[in-house]
C-alpha positions in Angstrom: 6.4 -7.7 -18.5 2.4 -7.7 -17.6 1.5 -6.1 -13.8 0.8 -9.5 -12.1 4.8 -10.8 -13.0 7.6 -10.0 -10.8 9.4 -7.5 -11.0 11.7 -7.8 -8.4 12.5 -11.8 -8.3 14.5 -12.4 -5.2 11.1 -11.4 -3.0 8.6 -12.0 -5.5 7.0 -8.7 -5.5 4.8 -8.3 -8.6 4.9 -4.8 -10.7 1.5 -4.2 -9.6 2.6 -4.5 -6.1 5.3 -1.9 -6.9 2.8 0.4 -8.8 0.6 0.6 -6.2 2.6 0.8 -3.0 4.1 3.8 -5.6 0.7 4.8 -6.0 -0.5 4.8 -2.4 2.8 5.5 -0.1 4.3 8.3 -2.2 7.9 7.9 -1.8 10.1 11.3 -1.6 13.3 8.5 -2.3 13.6 6.2 -4.4 15.3 4.3 -1.3 12.1 3.6 0.4 11.2 1.6 -2.3 12.6 -1.5 0.3 9.4 -1.1 2.2 7.6 -2.4 -0.6 7.9 -6.3 0.7 11.8 -5.8 0.7 12.1 -4.9 -3.3 15.4 -4.2 -4.4 16.9 -5.4 -1.4 18.3 -8.9 -2.5 20.3 -9.1 -5.8 20.2 -5.5 -6.7 19.3 -6.2 -10.5 15.3 -4.8 -10.2 16.8 -1.3 -9.0 17.3 0.4 -12.5 13.6 -0.7 -12.9 12.7 0.2 -10.1 13.9 4.2 -10.3 12.3 4.2 -13.8 8.9 3.5 -12.1 9.9 5.5 -9.0 11.4 8.9 -11.3 7.9 8.5 -13.4 6.3 8.1 -10.3 7.5 11.5 -8.9 7.3 13.2 -12.7 4.1 13.3 -13.1 2.3 11.1 -11.2 1.3 8.5 -13.4 3.6 5.2 -13.5 3.8 3.6 -17.2 4.1 -0.3 -16.7 4.8 -1.3 -20.2 8.1 0.3 -20.2 10.0 -3.1 -18.9 10.9 -6.0 -20.5 8.9 -9.6 -21.5 8.9 -11.7 -18.4 11.2 -14.3 -20.1 14.0 -11.7 -21.5 13.8 -10.3 -17.7 14.8 -13.0 -16.1 17.1 -14.4 -18.8 19.1 -10.9 -18.0 18.7 -11.2 -14.5 20.6 -14.8 -14.9 23.3 -13.0 -16.8 24.1 -10.3 -14.3 24.2 -12.7 -11.2 26.5 -15.2 -13.5 28.7 -12.1 -13.8 28.9 -11.4 -10.1 26.2 -8.6 -10.0 24.9 -9.5 -6.8 23.4 -13.0 -4.9 19.9 -13.9 -4.5 18.8 -14.7 -1.2 17.5 -18.5 -0.1 14.0 -18.7 -1.5 14.1 -16.6 -4.6 13.6 -17.4 -8.2 16.6 -20.0 -9.2 18.8 -18.3 -12.0 18.8 -20.6 -15.2 
């Protein structure tokens, strides 16, 4: 997944926005990531990935941006997650395939 691809598919928050937000805001709790354009507050699919980025930022201040699946695999896994009842995307979210 590239920096300019969406990490939160519900609110169209890119990985770059999250990484920069973590660097600038230095949140103390993972739940504060919701302040980054609503990331993680839709269907919930991106929360484990947000947690990874948050933990990396807290551990050494450096966020590794290459630890996530590619764009196509990420969207496919999210679609499966939603179809299995994992969460409901809000109106305007990237559609489930």
